[in-house]
N, C-alpha and C positions, 0 to 999 in steps of 0.2 A: 437534352435530357431535361425534364423539368424537376426541380428540387422542392418537393412540398414539405418533406418533415426530415427527421434524423435519419429515418430508414433509407430514403433516396440518397442523402448525402453520404452514409456509410457504404452504401453499394459503390458510389462513384469513387470514394477513397479507397475502398477494398481493392477494386480493379487497378486503381493507379499504384497501390501500395505493392501489388505482387504481379506487375507486368514485367516481363524480362526486359523489354525495351521501352523507353520513355524519351519524349522530346527533349533535347538539349536546351539550356537556358543563358542568356546573358543576364548577370545580375549587378544591381547597383546595391552595395552595402553601406549603410550609414550608421555610425556609432556615436553615442552620447556619453562622453567621459564622465561628466558629473553624476549622471544618473546611475551609471556603471559602477562608480566609486561607492554611491549610496547602498546599491544591491549588495556590493561585497561586503561593506560593513553590516548590513542587517544579516547576511548569512552568517558571518563570524559570530554576531551575538546570539543567532538561534543555535549554532552548534555549541556555544559555551552553555547555554540555557539546558539544551537537552542531554549535554554530557556532565551536568551537575557542576559547572563552574571552571571546568579546564579551559586553559586558554590555547586558541589555536589561531594560526594564519590560515585563512579559507580563500581559496580561488575557486570561483563557480565558471568551469569551462563551456565553451559554446559549442554547439553542434555545427559540424560542416555545412555551410549555407547551401551547397548543391544538393547534397543529400536531404536536407530539409524540405526543399521545395518539390523534389522529384520523386522522393519515396516517403509518403504521408503515413506511414504505419505508426508513426509516434503519436498520432492524433487519437489513436485507440488506447493511450494510456491513463494514467490517474488525472484526469482533467474532466470538467463539466462542459458541455457544449451549450451555447446560446446562439441558435440559429437565426440569422438575421434575413434580410429580404434579397430580392434579386438585384443586380447591378451590372457594370460593365466596366471591364479593364482591358486596355490594348485593343479596344474594338471587339472584345469576345465577350459573350454573356458570362457572368460570374454570380457568385452568391457569397454573402459577408457571413463570417462565423466568429464568434467571441469564445474564447478557452479560458476557464479559471482552474487553478491548481485544486485538486481534491484528494491530496495525500496528507494523512496525519503527522508523519515524520518526514520532513523535507530532504530529498537526497539527490535531486536533479535540479538543474537550472530552472526549469519551468515549474517547479514545487515553489520557488522563492519569489517568483514575479508576481505581480498584482493581476495581470491578465495577459493575454496575446490575441491581437486582432489579426484577422485573416480574410483575404479575397481569394475563394477558391474557383479556378476555371470550371464552369458548368459542364465542359465537354470533355476534358482530359483529367480533370482531378489534380492539376498542378497547382501550387501555391503560388498565386501571382504577386501576392504581397503578404508581408508578415511583420507585424510591429509588436514587440515585447514592451510592456508597460510596467513601470514600478513606481509607486508613490505618485501617480498622476503624471509621469514623465516618460516620453519614450527611451528605451535603452538601446535597442539595436533594430534597423528597419532594413528588411530585406525587399527589394522591388525587381520585378522581372521587366527588363527593358526591351527583350527579344526573345522569341522562340525560335530554335532550329530544329534540325532533322533529329531523328530517333536515334537513341545510342544506349548502351548497357547503362543501367543504374548501379550506383555503389552498392555493394555488399551490405547487408544490413549488421548493424553492430550495436552493442549496449552503450547507451549514454554514459559518458563518464560523469561520476558524481562529484561532489565536493573535494578538492585537492587540498589536504591538510598539511600544513608546514609550521615551521617556527613562528609564533605569534607574538603579539606585544605582551610585556610584562604583567603577570597577574596582579591583581589587586590583593591587599591582605586578606581580605574575606575569601577570595578565591583561592589563595595558599592554604587557609585552614581547611576549607572545603575539601580541597584535594588531598590534604594530609589524612583528613578523617576517613576519606574514601579508600585511601590506601591500607591503612591500618585495619579497617573492616574488611577489605579484600583478602589481605594476607592472613588475617585471623580466620576467614572462612576456609581458606585453601589449607590451613593447619588443622583445623578443628571440625570441619563438616565431612562426615564420612562418605555422603553422596557424592561431594565434588572431588575428594580424594580418589575414590574408585573411578571417577570418569577421566581424571588426569593421569592415571596410571595406565589407561588403555583398557583393551579387551579383557585383560585379566580380571579386572574389577568392575566392569560394567554391569549396569542392571540388564538382566536378560530382556531382550524384546518379546513381545507377545506374538503369537503366531501370526503370519500374513493373512490380511483380510482375503475372504473368498469372494472373488467378483461375482456380482450377480449377473446372469445371462437373461435379458429380457426376451420377451417372445415377439417374433416378427408378425407383422400384419400384412397382409396381402393388398397392398394400396401403393399408388405411386408415392415415390419420395419426392419432397419439395425440391427446387432448384437450390443451387449454392446462393444466388441472390436473395431467395426467400429466406434461407437460413441467416444470412448476413443481416436483413431486416429485422428478423426475430431477435437475434443477440443485440443489435444496436438499440432497439426499444425496449428491451427487458428492464423491468423495475421489480426485481425478485425481493419484496419485502412483504410483511404481514403474514408470513409463513412461519410454523413451527414443525418439527421433526426430530428424526434421528440421524445424526452424522456418524459414518462409520469411516475409519481410515485404517491403515497399517500400524498406527501407532495409538490408537484409542477409538473411544466410542462415545457419543454424548448426545443429550437432548438439547436441542438448540430452539430460540425463537428469535425472529426477526421482526421488530415492529416496523410500522411505516415511518415513523420520525427518527430513526437511526437508535433506537434502544435495543438492547440485545440481552440474551442470557443463554449461558453454556454451562451445563450440569454433565460432567464426564460420568460415565459409568463403567468405562474400562479405560485404564491409562497406563503410561510407560511406568511408572514407579511412584514411590510415596513423596517425591519432591514436587510432583505437579500440583497445579491449583486444583483443589477440590470443586470450586465452582467459580464463574465470573459473570458479572452482570455490568449493565450500564443503564441507569435510569433515566438518562437525559441530561443529570446534573453531576452525578458522581459514578466514578469507576470501582466496582467492588471486585476483590479477589480474596477467596476463603482458601487460606493455606493450612496446612497441618496444625500449626499453633497458634494461629492469628488469623483475623479478618482485617484486611487492609483497604481502608477507604480513601480515594484521592478524588479532589474535585476535577470536573472535566473529563472529556472522553479519553479513552485509553490510547496510549502513543501508538500502538500498532493494533488495527482492526483484525481480530482473528480470524473473521470469517469474511474478508474482503474477496476471495477467490469465488465466493458464491454472490456477492454483492456486486460484482463487475464482470458480467458475462461478456461485455463488449470487449474486453481485453483479448479475448481468443481471436479477434479479427486480425491481430498482429502477425498470426500465422496464416498460411494458405490452408483453406478448407476443402474437404471432399465430402459429399453426402453418401452414405451407405444405404440405410432402409429406414422405415418406419416400425416402431417397435410399441408394446405395451408395458410399461413400468408402474406396477402396482395399481393398475387401473387408469393410469393417465397415457394418453397418446404422446410419444416422443420420437425423436428422430435421432439416429446414430449417426456420428460424423466423425472424421478424422482432422485434426487441427495440428499441422505440422508432424504428422504421423502418430499422434497421441488419440486414442479413441475416447470420444465424449459422447454422453446421452444427454439431449436437450429437450426439455419440456416443450411442447408445441403450443402449449395455451399461454405461458408465461414467459419463455425464453429461460427459464433457471435451467442450470447445468446440474442435472441429477446424478451424474456419475463422471469420474476421471479415471485415470489409471491409478490415484492414490485416494480418491474419496468417493462415497456414495451417500446420497440422502434417501431416507425411507420413512414411511408413516406420516407423510405430509398432511398438515390441515392448517387452519387459521391460527395465527399468533394470538395470545391472550391480550386484551387492551388495558386491563387494570395496572396502575402504576406499581402496585405491590409485587407483581410478577417479576419486576425487573430490579428489585432490591434484594440483597442478601442479609440475613440474620445470622448472627455468630451462635453456634451451639453453646448450651451450658459450659461455663468455665473457660471458654476461648475468649481472648481479649480482643478488643477491637481497637485499631491503630488508625487514627486520622493522619494521614501522611500529607503534609503540604510541601516539603522539599524534596528535590530529587534523591538526596542522599539517605532519606529515612525509609527507603524501602529496600535497602541493598540486601537485607536479610529475610525478605518475604519467604522465600522457598528454601533457606538453609535449615539442615536437620542438626540443630545445635540444642543442647540442653538449655533451659533458663538460665541457669548461673553462668555458664559460658557466655551466652549471648549477651546477658546485662555487664559482665567483665570486658568483654570486646567493645561494647558501645561506650562504656564508661573510660576506656583507654582511649578510644578514639577521640572521645570529647576533649580529654586532657591533651593529646598530642596536637589535635587541630588548634586549640586554644594557644598553646605554645607557639606553634608555626605562625599563626596569625600576629601574635605579639612580636615574634622576631621581624615579620614582614614590615609591620608598621615602624619598627626601630630603623629598619633600613630605607624607610621613605617610601614604601609602596603606596 
């Protein structure tokens, strides 16, 4: 089978990932302790940064090597593919592939590494060689030295994320930041009525809106594409440059996805008053318009709320079945099932138009003007330029301004005292 593009490779890997029997392998595993220690230190620093200074001991577990090479469904995760050329390994035709992490908040081992270099068997989809690289150095190298008879492949399982445990002692600054966060968290639990209702359980929960009525598209009397054609469609999809209406059981919003990663979300129906009234990213700053303030932070949002739309290739981790071709608001689409869940996929772009929990409507081109991806504060609403992780803890808190100001003042005092005590103790 010739591998000309990512679509061809996706078909090969999809077949390998979902085959009940796969060739067995004999593996050589080489580990590099110095690079592994550097990765663990980097991961611990990232966890501290993302948690606002909390100190953890972090261990990044490895996937089972046999499952890595024989069930390559993990390749459809949050990684960018860089397809290389044809080559040879074990006397067999192969293709080289480079993976780079593509997740904003790292949670798995492959999110922390610099890249993963692969050789893929062009006939079976086995990974004949895998090399994890961090800071320019190899971490772990898996090399197939022999291929044996077919046998059942390991059952798929979620990759374990970072294991957190007791870490090194916090610095004085980290102690102060942790103390401030604790005061703010306890204060919100005491004074925020929305959070108190949520903590009490169903008695005080904000009532959910009525479930979304699923749209039933009109079937077309034409042959449906094959599973392989749908795999190619999802693998090659680049669903950006689009705007439309997003409907879910939990709300409704106007959305825009620009070609360069910019986006905007303007909810028109939401779960309650604590939700963001709008969010946007203009390529440099992330905006969140809350009921009482507009919060602006540099950089991308830590969690991209529209990832399920931006990454249709992730559906290939589940076995697909094709149903029929339909019309979705004038667009030709195909209905499929992925692991038992129904999906509607646009035949022109590969965009997932509908799942069991969301639908896209009124699609058109996304605006190009930079102003379309910036939020302005309404009259009387303050703008908060948040630079630190603990500056946005009350973004969505339903607190009167005097209560908010008092808690933030108390947090600064307690944090300063804690930091001073830590310095006296030699932190």
